[in-house]
C-alpha positions, 0 to 999 in steps of 0.5 A: 792484206797490206800491213804496217809496223808502227815504231813508237817511243816509250819516252814520249810520243806526240799523240796526233802524229801516231793516232792520225796515221794509225786510224787512217791506215786502219780505216783503209784496211791496213793491218797494224802492228806496234813495236817499241824499243823494249816491248813495253807500252809507249808513253804519250807526251802529256803536252800532246793531250793538253787541251790548252795546247791541242784543243779539247777534241783532239786531246780527248780523242788521242787520250782515249786511243792511247788508253784503249787501243789494244795494239798500242797497249801490247807492242812487240820489241823492235828486236823481234820485228822484221821490216820485210814482214810489212809493207810500210814502217811508220815512225811517229814523232815526239821529243821522246824519240830523241832518247829511245827510238832514234838511238835504237839500232833495231829501229834504225835497222827497220828503217834501213830495211824498209827504204833499202828493200825492194818493196817497203816504204817508211814514213818518219814524222817530226822529231823521229826524223832525227833517226835519219842522222844515225841510220846507215845503208847496207853499204855503210853510207848515211841513209839520208845523204842526198835525199829530200826530207822535211821534219821538225825545224830549228825555228820551232825548236827555238820556241821550246827550249831555253838558251841551254837547250833545256825543255820546259820539263827540265830535260836537256834536248840531246840534239836538234833534228834539223842540225843533225839531218842536215849535217848527215847530208839530207836536203832539208826543206821544212816548207815553213810557208806551207800549212803542211809539209810532206816530202817523198823521196823514193821509198822514204816519206817524211813529215814535218809535224802534227798538222802534217800527220793526216796528209802524211798518212794519206800520202803513204796510202797513195804510195802503197797503192801505186 
C-alpha cells in the first residue's frame, strides 16, 4: 500500500494546507502517518478556522478534522520517523512551521532523504517551503540550490506583518520564506498571476498556499502513480 508521512507544526499549521492533502490522499487509499517535532498533537493556526477569513464551510470542516482525526491526535516524533518507510513526505504550511518544523533537524533529515532517495517524494506547502533554506543534501550542498520552487511570497507576507516584521499575534516573524529560499539558491516563482501554484522539480513538489492545497495533493498522487 502507498504510504505518506505528514510532518505537521505544533506551533500553528494552516488547516486547509494539511486537511486537503490528508483527505485527498486518504480517499485515494494512501496510508497516512502524522509526525510532529516533539510527538505532541499539532496546533492549528486559529486564523485558518476563522469563518471570516476562510469561509464558514471550510472553517467548520477543518476544525472538525483537526479535533477528531485520530492520526492528527496521535502523532509520532519526527526523531522516530524514517523517510524510507514512506512513498512521500508531506509538509503542510502555516506560520508556525517557521518556529518548529523548518528548524527541526529530524524534519530536515526526512525532507533530504525523501528527495535524495531513489523512490521517495516530498510535497512542501506555503511557509513550510522555508525548510528548503536550511536543508542540505548528503553531500552538504543546500537541497534547494538550482531547483524550481514556489511558496508563500513576500508580496503576501508584507500584507500580514508590520514594519517591524511583527505579526497580528504580536510575535515577530523570524524570516521571510521567499528571501531565505532565494538566498539558498532556489529558482523562486510563486506565479502570482495564477490562481494556484504548484511546482514539480524531480522528487520535490512545492505549493504556494491554501488555494493550491488541493492541486498540490492531486499532483502528488499523479507523481506517485507515475
